[in-house]
C-alpha positions as CSV (number, residue, x, y, z in Angstrom):
1,M,-27.2,-9.2,-4.2
2,A,-23.8,-7.4,-3.1
3,D,-21.4,-6.0,-5.8
4,C,-18.1,-7.7,-6.7
5,V,-15.4,-5.3,-6.2
6,K,-11.8,-5.4,-7.9
7,L,-9.1,-3.3,-5.9
8,R,-5.2,-2.9,-7.0
9,P,-3.3,-2.5,-3.7
10,E,-1.8,1.2,-4.3
11,G,-2.6,3.2,-1.1
12,T,-0.9,2.1,2.0
13,Y,-1.6,2.6,5.7
14,A,0.5,2.2,8.9
15,G,-0.4,-0.9,11.1
16,K,-0.2,-1.0,14.9
17,Q,2.2,-3.7,14.2
18,G,5.1,-1.5,12.8
19,F,4.7,-2.2,9.2
20,N,3.0,-0.4,6.4
21,Y,0.1,-2.4,4.5
22,F,-1.0,-2.0,1.3
23,E,-4.7,-1.5,1.2
24,G,-6.6,-4.6,0.4
25,I,-9.9,-6.3,1.0
26,A,-11.6,-5.2,4.4
27,K,-14.7,-4.0,6.0
28,E,-13.3,0.0,5.3
29,T,-12.5,-0.8,1.6
30,V,-15.2,-3.3,-0.2
31,G,-17.5,-4.0,2.8
32,A,-15.9,-7.4,3.7
33,S,-17.8,-9.0,6.6
34,G,-15.8,-12.0,7.4
35,V,-12.2,-11.7,5.7
36,C,-9.8,-9.1,5.1
37,M,-6.7,-9.3,2.7
38,H,-3.6,-7.4,2.5
39,L,-0.2,-7.3,0.6
40,L,2.9,-6.7,2.8
41,T,6.7,-6.1,1.6
42,V,9.0,-6.2,4.8
43,P,12.4,-4.3,4.0
44,P,15.7,-6.2,5.0
45,G,16.1,-5.3,8.7
46,G,12.0,-4.7,9.3
47,R,10.5,-6.1,12.3
48,A,7.3,-6.3,13.7
49,K,6.0,-5.1,17.2
50,A,5.1,-8.6,19.4
51,H,1.4,-9.0,18.9
52,K,-1.6,-11.5,18.3
53,H,-4.9,-11.0,17.0
54,E,-7.8,-12.0,19.1
55,T,-10.2,-14.3,18.2
56,H,-9.1,-14.1,14.6
57,E,-6.6,-16.6,12.2
58,T,-4.2,-15.7,10.0
59,A,-3.0,-16.9,6.8
60,I,-0.1,-15.9,5.0
61,Y,1.4,-16.7,1.4
62,V,4.7,-15.7,0.9
63,I,5.6,-14.4,-2.6
64,S,9.4,-13.6,-2.7
65,G,12.1,-13.3,0.2
66,S,12.6,-15.0,3.4
67,A,12.1,-14.0,6.7
68,K,11.5,-15.4,10.3
69,M,8.4,-15.7,12.6
70,Y,9.2,-15.9,16.4
71,W,5.8,-17.3,18.2
72,G,4.3,-19.0,21.0
73,E,3.5,-17.4,24.1
74,R,7.1,-16.2,25.4
75,L,8.0,-16.3,21.3
76,E,10.2,-19.2,22.2
77,H,9.5,-21.1,18.9
78,V,11.1,-19.7,15.5
79,M,9.7,-20.5,12.1
80,E,11.9,-19.6,8.7
81,T,9.5,-18.8,5.7
82,R,10.5,-18.1,2.1
83,A,8.8,-17.8,-1.1
84,G,6.2,-20.4,-1.8
85,D,5.4,-20.9,1.7
86,M,2.1,-21.0,3.5
87,I,1.9,-20.2,7.0
88,Y,-0.9,-20.4,9.5
89,I,-1.3,-18.5,12.8
90,P,-4.3,-19.1,15.2
91,A,-6.3,-16.9,17.0
92,D,-4.6,-15.7,20.1
93,V,-0.9,-16.6,19.4
94,P,1.8,-14.1,19.9
95,H,4.0,-13.8,17.2
96,L,6.9,-11.3,15.8
97,P,8.0,-11.4,12.4
98,F,11.4,-10.3,11.2
99,N,13.1,-9.9,7.7
100,D,16.9,-10.8,8.5
101,G,17.6,-11.3,5.2
102,T,19.2,-9.2,2.0
103,E,15.7,-8.9,0.1
104,P,12.6,-7.4,0.3
105,A,9.9,-10.1,1.8
106,V,6.8,-10.1,0.0
107,A,3.4,-11.8,1.4
108,V,-0.4,-12.2,1.0
109,I,-1.9,-11.8,4.2
110,A,-5.8,-13.0,5.3
111,R,-7.5,-12.9,8.3
112,T,-10.8,-13.6,9.6
113,D,-11.4,-10.2,11.0
114,P,-12.8,-8.0,8.3
115,H,-11.5,-5.0,10.0
116,E,-7.7,-5.4,9.5
117,Q,-6.6,-3.7,12.6
118,E,-9.3,-4.1,15.2
119,S,-8.1,-7.4,16.6
120,V,-4.4,-6.5,17.0
121,V,-3.3,-6.7,20.5
122,L,0.3,-5.1,21.1
123,L,2.2,-7.5,23.5
124,P,5.3,-4.7,24.4
125,E,6.3,-7.3,27.3
126,L,7.1,-9.9,24.9
127,E,9.5,-7.4,22.8
128,G,12.8,-7.9,24.6
129,L,12.9,-11.5,24.2
130,V,13.6,-11.4,20.4
131,P,17.1,-10.7,19.6
C-alpha cells in the first residue's frame, strides 16, 4: 500500500510558461501517477507564454484576484475569471493567461499529467496575437 503524503507549498520552480509555481502534488514530489496540483500566484501585469498541454486536461480554481485567459487555435476567445471561478481547459487547447488587474491572482491548478512540465508545449507563433 502506498503512503499518503502531506505537502505545504513553500518551494517554487520556474515553469516553461513563464510563471513561478509553488511545488505541489506531482510525480517528482510525492510519486503521483495520474495527477498534479500546484498553487500559482500571478502578479498584476503577469502574462504566461502561449502554450498548450498535449493530451492532458487542466482544472483551475481561482482563490483570489482576477485574470483573463485567451484561448483557442488563434487565441481568439477571451475568458474573464475571478475569485470563486472554476475553469476547465481540454487537452491540446492553446491558451495564454494574463493578469490585467491591480491585485495578484491566486489559483489552484490541477492537471491529468503527473509531471507538471512534461506536457507543456510552447506556441511562440501565437504570442503576437494577444495585446
